[in-house]
N, C-alpha and C positions, 0 to 999 in steps of 0.2 A: 723025490718023485721027479720024473722028467716029462715035460710037455713038448711034444714034437710039432713041427710045422708052425704056421702063423697062428698065434693065439686068437681064438674067437670065443665069444659067449662065455660058457661055463668055465672054459680053460683059463681065460683071463680073470674071470671072477674068482677063481681059486687063488690066484696070486694076489688079487686085491684083498681077499679075505684075510690073508696072512698079514697084510700091511695095514689093514683098517684100524684106525684109532692110534697108530704108532707114529712117532717122529722118526723120519727116515734120513739116513745118510746115504749118499750116492757115491759109488766108485765107477769111473768111466774110463774106457780105453778107445782105441782107434775106431772101433765099429760105430761109435756115436757120431763120428765126423764123416763117415763115408758118404752120407747123403748130402753133405756140404761140398762134395767133390774132392775130398782129401783121401787118397787110397789107404787101405789097411795094409800095413807092412807084414802082418803075421796071419791074416785070415786065409781061408781056403782060396787058392788060386793066386795068392800074392807072389810076385816074382822074388826069387832068391837074391838077396843083396848081402854084401859084406860091409857091415857098418864100420865107420871110423872109430878106433879106440882112442882114449885120451893119451896113451903113451905114444902112439904113432903121430897124433896131432902135435904133440909137444916137441918130439925129437926130430921130425922130418919136415923141412920147409916145403919140399915138393908135395908131400902128402897134404900139408895145410893148403897149398894152392889148389890141389885137386879137389879137396873138400869144399873150399870156398867157391870155386868156380861152379861146381855142380849144385851146391846149396843155394847160390845166388839165383840161378835160373829156376830152381824148384821153389824158391821163396815167393816168386811172383804168383804161383798157384795158391800158396798159403795166404798171401795178402789179399787175394781176391775172394777167398772163401767167406761165406756168410753163415751165421747160425741157422740150424734147421729146427724143425718142430720138436725134436728130441731135446736139444739144448733148451729150447723155450719152455718145454714141459717141466724140466728140472728146475728152472728159474721160478716157474709158477708155484711149485711145491714150497720153495723157500719164501716167496712173497706171502703165501697163504699161512705160513707159520707151522707147516707140517714137515719141514725138512731142517736138519741142522746144518746142511751145506753139502758141497760136492768136492770130492777128491778126484783129481783127474791125472791120468798118465799121459795125456796129450799135451803137446807143446804149441797148439794153435790159438790159444786164448779165446776160443769161441764161447766158452761158458760165461766168461766175464762180459763179452759183447752181447750175450743173450739176456743178461740181467741178473746173473747169479752174483750176489755180493760176497757170500761166504764160500769161496772156492780156493782150494789149495792145489797148486800145480806141482805135483811130485817131481816131475822131470824138467821143470823150468818152462821157458817160453822162447820161441824163435823171434819174438817181437822185440827182444832186447839183446844187446851185445855188451860184453864186459871185457875190460883190460885185465889180463892175468897178472900184471905187474902192480898196478896202482889201484885197481878196483873201479876205475871210472866206467860208468854205464852210458851206453849210447842207444838211441832208438834205431831199430833195424831199418826203418824206412829211410832215415837220414844216411845210414851207411850204404844202403842199396843205391842211392843216388850217387854217392862217391864211387862205388864200384862200377857203375855204368860209365861214369866220366873217365875212370882210369883204364877201362877195358872195352872200348868201343868195338873192337874186333869180334866180340862175342855175337854181334849181330850179323856176321858173315854167314852165308847159307850153310856151309859145311863145318862151321866151328863147333857146333854143339849138337848132340843127339839126345833128345828127351826120352827118358825111360818111362815105362808104364807106371812106376810108383811116384812120378813127379820129380825125381832127382834127375841129374843130367850127367852125361859123359862128355868131357871137353877134349877135343882132338889134341891140343897141345897145352896142358895145364901149366907148363913152365913159363908160358907167356903171361899168365895171370898175375896181376899186380894187386896185392892186399895192402890196404892202408894200415899204418901203425897208429897207436894211441896218440892223440893230439897233445896230451899232457906229458907223457913220459917216454913215448916211443915203444911201448910194450906190445906184446902179441894180443890180438883181439880174438875172442871166441864167443859164439852165440851162448846166451845164458841158458843152456840146456845141459842135462846130465849125459855125458858121453858114456859109451861102453867102457867099463873099467873104473868109472867114478861111482861114488855112492851118493844117495839122496842126503842132502844136508840134514843134520840132526834136528835143527830148528824147524825145518820144513816137515819132517816126519812127525814131530811132536804136534804141530798144528793139525795135520791130517788125523792123528790119533785122537786129538781133542774133539774133532767133529764126530768121530765114531762114539766117543765116550758120552756125547750129548744125545745120542740117538737110541731108539728102541728097536730099530731094524736097519738092515743094510741091503741096498739094491746095487748089484753089479751090472753094468750095462756096457756091452761092446768090448769086453776084454777077455782074452783067452787065459789071462793070469799066468803067463809063462815067465814074466819078469818078477823078480823077487819082491819088489816094492809093493806090487798089487796083492800078492798072496799074503803078505804080512798084514795088510789092512783087513783082509778077509779073516785071518787068524785072530785078530783083535776082536772082531765081532763074534767069532765062534767061542772064544774063551768067555765072553760075557753072555753066552747062550742067547744071542739075538737071532731072530729069524733072518735068513739070508735068501734073497731072491736073485737068481742069476739070469740075465737076458743076453743071449749071444747066439749067433749063427755058428754052429760047430761046437765041439767039446771044449771044455776049459779045465784048467788044473784045479779049480775049486769045486768041481761038480759034486764030489763026495761030501762037501760041507753044506751044500745047498738044501734049504727047506723046500723050495720050489725052483725048478730049472726050466726055463722057456727057451727052446731053440727057435728063435724068431728075430726079426729085425728090430732094432732099438727105437727108431723114430716112431713108428706106428704104435709100438707097445707102450712106450713111455707116455705118448699122448693119450692113449686109451686108459692107462692107469690114472693119469691126472684127471680125466673126466669122471672117473669113478670115485676117487679118493679126496679130491679137493672140494670143499663145500661151496 
């Protein structure tokens, strides 16, 4: 069944009735973080972008410079973002003992900052950087300071154009200086899954484990067009778990949903928490 518009009263109660008395696993996407000021790259009205593939990143130094230059400016938006009431509602479910945890496709680390202890970041996090040669891990905050020091020209008025999605176009990316690994001189990459990469098997097993410990699945803010998300939904379907999908716009998992709410995630998750948490 599909519930249109903002869920109110009996509409929300219908979703709550499906989840009542069940241990819930959550799967979240970009729509959960839009109220924290982080744009949705795939929602209605999102600008068309050509994402960097892992092959391009590895083989082309200019492409790496272009990626790092734009990502560095966009990072400031991610670093300033704060958890919203949707993130906090999911954390409350866990604290109350009625959630097995949250699997997220987001790379903003806001679930952890909101208090979710059992969270699996399917696509990694922008808050860490890894050396592709030796595996050394760096905090993104520390690397950002180094990038500022190496590229002061980015503050010039015409050097950067910020795009609506928070990424940036740099007028002359060839000028951009990327630091190398302090230990081995290797190439540095954000600890995120690029297009063309696969979710690490250990990460997916952790995510599957959260679903295995649950009696229901709530999908919030994801159109489920990325394979990793629909695989999580399929795990729940095979176990015949009730599936509640909360998202503005259609999703690839709608035919699998027990209840489908076309609504904002922040208010809906907060409302479900008020109904379901003792």
